[in-house]
C-alpha positions in Angstrom: 43.7 202.9 -80.9 44.7 202.3 -84.5 42.0 202.2 -87.2 41.9 199.3 -89.7 41.6 200.5 -93.3 41.8 197.0 -94.8 41.1 193.5 -93.7 44.0 191.0 -93.5 42.9 188.1 -95.8 46.0 185.9 -95.5 44.7 183.8 -92.5 41.4 183.4 -94.4 43.2 182.1 -97.5 45.3 179.7 -95.3 42.1 178.2 -93.8 40.4 177.9 -97.2 43.5 176.1 -98.6 43.4 173.6 -95.8 39.7 173.0 -96.2 40.2 172.6 -100.0 42.9 170.0 -99.4 40.6 168.1 -97.0 37.7 168.2 -99.5 39.9 167.0 -102.4 41.4 164.2 -100.4 38.1 162.8 -99.2 36.3 163.4 -102.5 38.8 161.2 -104.3 37.9 158.3 -102.1 34.1 158.9 -102.5 34.2 159.5 -106.2 35.8 156.1 -107.0 32.6 154.4 -106.1 34.3 151.0 -105.7 32.7 148.2 -104.0 35.3 146.3 -101.9 35.5 142.7 -103.2 37.9 139.9 -103.3 37.1 138.1 -106.5 37.7 134.3 -106.6 40.7 133.0 -108.6 40.4 130.9 -111.8 43.3 129.6 -113.8 41.3 128.8 -117.0 39.0 131.8 -117.3 38.1 133.6 -120.6 38.7 137.3 -120.8 35.3 138.3 -122.2 34.2 141.8 -121.6 32.3 142.3 -124.8 28.7 143.3 -124.5 28.5 143.5 -120.8 25.5 145.6 -120.2 24.6 145.1 -116.5 26.8 144.3 -113.6 25.4 142.5 -110.5 27.8 142.6 -107.5 27.4 140.6 -104.3 29.6 141.5 -101.3 30.9 139.2 -98.6 28.1 140.3 -96.3 25.4 139.6 -98.9 24.6 143.1 -100.1 23.5 143.2 -103.7 24.4 146.0 -106.1 23.1 146.6 -109.6 25.6 148.7 -111.6 27.3 149.9 -108.4 24.1 151.0 -106.7 22.8 148.9 -103.7 19.5 147.2 -104.3 17.3 144.8 -102.4 16.2 141.5 -104.1 12.6 142.7 -104.5 13.8 145.8 -106.3 16.2 143.7 -108.4 13.3 141.6 -109.4 11.4 144.7 -110.6 14.5 145.9 -112.5 14.9 142.5 -114.3 11.3 142.7 -115.6 12.4 145.5 -118.0 15.5 143.6 -119.3 15.5 141.7 -122.6 16.2 138.0 -122.2 19.5 138.3 -124.1 20.9 141.1 -121.9 24.4 140.3 -120.9 24.9 140.1 -117.1 28.3 140.1 -115.4 28.5 138.7 -111.9 31.1 140.0 -109.5 30.8 138.0 -106.3 33.2 138.2 -103.3 34.9 134.9 -102.7 33.6 134.9 -99.1 30.0 135.3 -100.0 27.5 132.7 -98.7 26.4 130.6 -101.7 22.8 131.2 -100.8 23.1 134.9 -101.8 24.5 133.9 -105.2 21.7 131.3 -105.7 19.0 133.9 -104.8 20.1 136.3 -107.4 20.6 133.5 -109.9 17.1 132.4 -109.2 15.7 135.8 -110.1 17.6 135.8 -113.4 16.3 132.4 -114.2 12.8 133.6 -113.3 13.1 136.2 -116.0 14.8 133.8 -118.4 18.0 135.8 -118.5 20.8 133.4 -119.2 23.6 135.4 -120.8 25.8 135.4 -117.7 29.5 135.7 -117.0 31.3 135.6 -113.6 34.2 137.9 -112.8 37.4 136.3 -111.5 41.0 137.1 -111.2 43.8 135.0 -112.6 45.1 132.5 -110.2 48.7 132.9 -109.1 50.8 129.8 -109.7 
């Protein structure tokens, strides 16, 4: 029987490269942190992105996000207590969202007297 003086690392390197490719591929999808939305269309919308401090997103299934982190309405209510009344809020609401979800969040903003609001849309195709 032949004695091994060194370990063959080539198969180990091959396996590690495959694992690295898998990790990098999946990490690029996770790192984007995008919330899938289909914004409503508007043909006469202003392009105002100045001073947007907080972003509230409502998905088609009614989930609410504050600055890309999912939040329940009770926790959103608690977060809004700390905001100044002139804080700019940008809404991003999926076009298929039930109107009640939008009204519930809007009601919380009104409760805290936050009225500097803008709604995200996409330009309508003609």
